[in-house]
C-alpha positions in Angstrom: 177.8 100.0 100.5 177.9 98.9 104.2 176.3 101.3 106.6 178.7 103.3 108.7 177.2 102.4 112.0 180.1 103.6 114.2 180.5 107.4 113.6 183.4 109.3 114.9 181.3 112.3 116.0 181.3 113.1 119.7 179.0 115.9 120.8 180.1 118.4 123.4 178.7 117.4 126.8 176.7 120.6 127.3 175.0 120.5 123.9 173.2 117.1 124.1 169.9 118.3 122.7 169.3 118.1 118.9 167.6 121.5 118.9 170.6 123.1 120.7 173.0 121.5 118.3 171.0 122.9 115.4 170.6 126.4 116.7 174.0 127.0 118.3 176.0 127.5 115.1 173.4 130.0 113.7 173.7 132.1 116.9 177.4 131.9 117.7 179.4 130.8 114.7 180.5 133.8 112.7 182.9 134.1 109.8 184.2 136.8 107.4 183.8 136.1 103.7 186.7 138.2 102.5 188.0 135.3 100.4 185.0 135.3 98.2 185.1 136.6 94.6 181.6 137.0 93.3 180.6 136.2 89.7 177.2 136.4 88.1 176.2 133.9 85.5 173.0 134.0 83.4 170.4 131.3 82.9 168.7 130.3 79.6 165.4 131.9 80.9 167.0 135.3 81.3 167.6 135.1 85.0 170.9 135.0 87.0 172.8 133.1 89.6 175.4 134.6 91.9 178.3 132.3 92.6 181.1 133.0 95.1 184.6 131.6 94.4 187.3 131.1 97.0 190.4 130.1 95.1 193.8 128.7 96.2 195.1 128.0 92.7 194.1 124.3 93.0 193.2 121.9 90.2 190.5 120.5 92.5 187.2 122.2 93.1 184.3 121.7 95.5 180.9 123.0 94.5 178.7 123.7 97.6 174.9 123.9 97.7 173.3 125.5 100.7 170.1 124.8 102.6 166.6 126.3 102.5 166.7 130.1 102.8 170.5 129.9 103.2 173.2 131.4 101.0 176.9 131.3 100.3 177.3 133.3 103.6 175.6 130.6 105.8 178.0 129.6 108.6 178.1 126.0 107.5 179.0 126.9 104.0 181.8 129.3 104.9 183.1 126.9 107.5 183.3 124.2 104.8 184.9 126.7 102.3 187.6 127.5 104.8 188.3 123.9 105.6 188.5 123.1 101.8 190.9 126.0 101.2 193.2 124.9 104.1 193.4 121.4 102.5 194.2 122.6 99.0 190.8 122.8 97.3 189.2 125.7 95.5 185.6 126.2 96.5 182.6 127.5 94.6 179.5 128.4 96.8 176.5 129.2 94.7 173.4 131.0 95.7 170.0 129.8 94.5 167.7 132.2 92.8 166.7 135.0 95.2 169.2 133.9 97.9 172.2 136.2 97.1 170.7 139.3 98.5 169.0 140.4 95.3 165.6 139.1 94.1 165.8 137.2 90.9 164.1 138.3 87.6 161.7 135.5 86.9 158.6 134.3 88.7 160.3 131.0 89.7 162.4 130.9 92.8 164.2 127.7 93.8 163.1 124.4 95.2 164.4 120.9 96.2 164.4 119.9 92.5 166.1 122.7 90.6 168.8 120.5 89.2 168.9 122.6 86.0 170.5 125.5 87.9 173.0 123.1 89.6 173.9 121.7 86.2 174.5 125.3 84.9 176.9 126.0 87.8 178.7 122.7 87.3 179.1 123.2 83.5 180.3 126.8 84.1 183.0 125.5 86.4 184.0 122.7 83.9 184.3 125.1 81.1 186.9 127.2 82.9 189.3 124.4 82.1 191.0 124.9 85.5 189.9 121.7 87.2 190.9 118.1 86.9 188.6 117.0 89.7 185.3 118.4 90.9 183.3 117.2 94.0 179.8 118.2 95.1 178.9 119.1 98.7 175.4 119.8 99.9 173.6 120.8 103.1 170.0 120.0 103.9 167.9 121.1 100.8 171.3 121.4 99.0 172.0 117.8 100.0 168.7 116.6 98.5 169.4 118.7 95.4 172.9 117.1 95.0 171.6 113.5 95.4 168.7 114.2 93.0 171.1 115.7 90.5 173.5 112.7 90.7 170.6 110.2 90.6 169.1 111.8 87.5 172.5 111.9 85.8 173.4 108.3 86.7 176.3 107.1 84.6 176.0 110.2 82.4 177.5 112.4 85.1 180.4 114.6 84.0 183.7 112.6 84.2 185.3 115.4 86.2 182.8 114.9 89.1 184.6 112.4 91.4 182.7 112.3 94.7 180.0 113.9 96.7 179.3 114.5 100.4 175.9 115.6 101.8 174.7 116.4 105.3 171.3 116.6 107.1 169.4 115.6 104.0 165.6 115.7 103.9 165.6 113.0 101.2 162.0 112.2 101.8 160.3 115.6 101.3 156.9 114.6 102.5 158.2 113.0 105.7 160.4 116.0 106.5 157.6 118.4 105.8 155.4 116.6 108.2 158.1 116.6 110.8 158.7 120.3 110.5 154.9 120.9 110.9 155.0 119.5 114.4 154.6 121.8 117.4 158.2 121.1 118.5 159.5 122.6 115.3 157.3 125.7 115.3 160.2 128.1 115.8 161.9 126.9 112.6 158.7 126.8 110.6 157.8 130.3 111.5 161.3 131.6 110.6 161.2 130.0 107.2 157.7 131.3 106.4 158.7 134.9 107.4 161.8 135.0 105.1 159.9 133.4 102.3 157.1 135.9 102.7 159.6 138.7 102.3 160.6 137.3 98.9 157.0 136.9 97.9 156.5 140.6 98.6 159.6 141.5 96.6 158.2 139.5 93.7 154.9 141.4 94.0 156.8 144.7 93.5 158.8 143.3 90.6 155.9 141.7 88.7 152.6 143.0 90.0 149.6 140.9 89.2 151.5 137.6 88.7 151.8 136.8 92.4 150.1 137.9 95.6 150.2 137.3 99.3 146.5 137.5 100.1 145.8 135.4 103.1 149.4 134.6 103.6 148.8 134.6 107.4 146.8 131.4 106.9 149.8 129.5 105.7 151.0 127.4 108.7 153.4 124.9 107.2 155.1 123.8 104.0 152.1 121.8 102.9 150.2 125.1 102.7 153.2 127.0 101.2 154.1 124.4 98.6 150.4 124.0 97.5 150.1 127.7 97.0 153.5 128.8 95.7 156.1 126.1 95.1 154.0 123.7 93.1 152.2 126.0 90.7 155.1 128.3 90.1 157.5 125.4 89.2 155.1 123.3 87.2 153.9 120.7 89.7 150.3 119.6 90.2 150.4 120.2 93.9 152.6 119.8 97.0 152.3 116.0 96.9 153.4 115.9 93.3 156.4 118.2 94.0 157.5 116.1 97.0 157.2 112.8 95.1 159.2 114.0 92.1 161.9 115.8 94.0 162.6 113.4 96.9 166.1 112.1 96.3 165.7 108.8 98.2 164.0 107.5 95.0 167.1 108.1 93.0 169.9 106.8 95.3 170.1 103.5 93.4 171.0 105.5 90.2 174.0 107.4 91.8 177.3 106.2 90.2 180.0 108.1 92.1 181.2 107.5 95.7 178.9 109.5 97.9 178.8 110.0 101.7 175.4 110.9 103.3 175.4 111.9 106.9 172.1 112.3 108.8 172.2 112.6 112.6 169.7 110.5 114.5 168.6 113.5 116.5 168.0 115.9 113.6 164.8 117.7 114.4 164.1 118.5 110.7 164.0 114.9 109.3 161.8 111.9 109.9 162.4 108.1 109.6 161.9 108.2 105.9 165.1 110.3 105.6 167.3 107.5 106.7 167.5 105.4 103.6 169.0 102.3 105.0 167.6 99.9 102.4 168.5 102.1 99.5 172.1 102.7 100.5 172.6 99.1 101.6 171.8 98.0 98.0 174.0 100.7 96.5 177.6 100.2 95.3 178.4 103.9 95.7 176.4 105.6 98.5 177.5 105.3 102.2 175.1 106.3 104.9 176.4 107.5 108.3 174.0 108.1 111.1 175.7 109.7 114.2 173.5 109.6 117.3 173.9 113.4 117.7 174.6 116.3 115.5 171.3 118.0 115.0 170.4 119.7 111.7 173.6 120.9 110.0 175.2 121.1 113.4 178.0 118.6 114.2 179.6 121.1 116.6 183.0 120.6 118.1 185.4 123.0 119.7 189.1 123.2 118.7 191.8 125.7 117.9 191.0 125.6 114.2 187.3 126.4 114.9 186.4 123.6 112.5 183.3 121.4 112.9 183.3 117.7 112.6 181.2 117.8 109.4 184.0 119.7 107.7 186.7 117.3 108.9 184.5 114.3 107.9 184.1 115.8 104.4 187.8 116.2 103.8 188.4 112.7 105.2 186.0 111.2 102.7 187.2 113.3 99.8 190.8 112.2 100.4 190.0 108.5 100.7 190.7 106.4 97.6 
C-alpha cells in the first residue's frame, strides 16, 4: 500500500520533544476504569489471563494489546477503550501473564512473541458468538505482537477479524533494543528493569529454585535481560534468536487484512529498522504512517473530549471501507 506521508497529527507547541511527548501521558493522563468487567480465562498449560471487558452491547469488538510492563489500566489503553465505546464498539483489553496485578502460575512470563496467548483471547471472544466483526489494536510491544500474530496466520486468520491498527511498534527487536540501551534512554531502561525485577522476585517466592536474581544489578539493558531470562525461559537459544524470531517486520508481507501502522519519527524507543518502508510498500494490506512527532505511544492533543490523536486515527481507519 502507498505510504501515508502526510499525517494529520499536529503536536502541541510546548511539547515538541519526543521524550516529553512520551512521558507526559504517563504523568498527567489519568482515567477511571469503572467500565471494566474482569474475566479470568485459563491457558492450556494451567496458567491464567485476566481480560477486561468494556461493553456497549455492540456486535463489533476491538481487542487491545498493551505495551511492555503495561496493563489494561495503562492510560493509552483506557483512552482507546473510551474512544471505542463512544463510537459504538465493545472493547476487550487483555493483560499479559503477570501484568494484571497478580503473578502468573507458570515460570514463563510474556514476550514479544507470545501469539499463543493472543490466539486464546481472540478465540475466547469469537466463541461468545456476540460479534460479527473483530479488530485488533496494539501499542508498542502489543503492536509487534499483533503484527506477528497476523503475519503468522496469513490467510488463515479468523474470518471475523476485519482490520488492525498498531502504534509505536518496535518491529525490529534488535534495533529497538540497541536504541533503548543508549544513554539518552537510560531513564526508560532503568524503569523497565526495576519492574521486571519485582516480577522475578515474585517468581522466586512462588517457585524457589527455578529462578533467581543473583547478580541482577549487573543487568544494564535488554540484551543482558533477554539472554538471562526471556530467551531460556521461553525456549530461545539466546537474545539474538529471540529477537530474530519475534520481530514482526519479517512477517509484514504475510498479513492479509487491512492494517494501519503508525510510528512517529521522533519515537525515542525505536530505530531506523522499525520503519519498514520497503515491506509496507510491497504489501497490499499494510499502511505505514510516520508522523514527524508523537513520541512513543504519545500523540498528545488537547480537546474537550480529552481524546488523543491516536484514538481518533484508529476510529477513522476502522470506519473506512
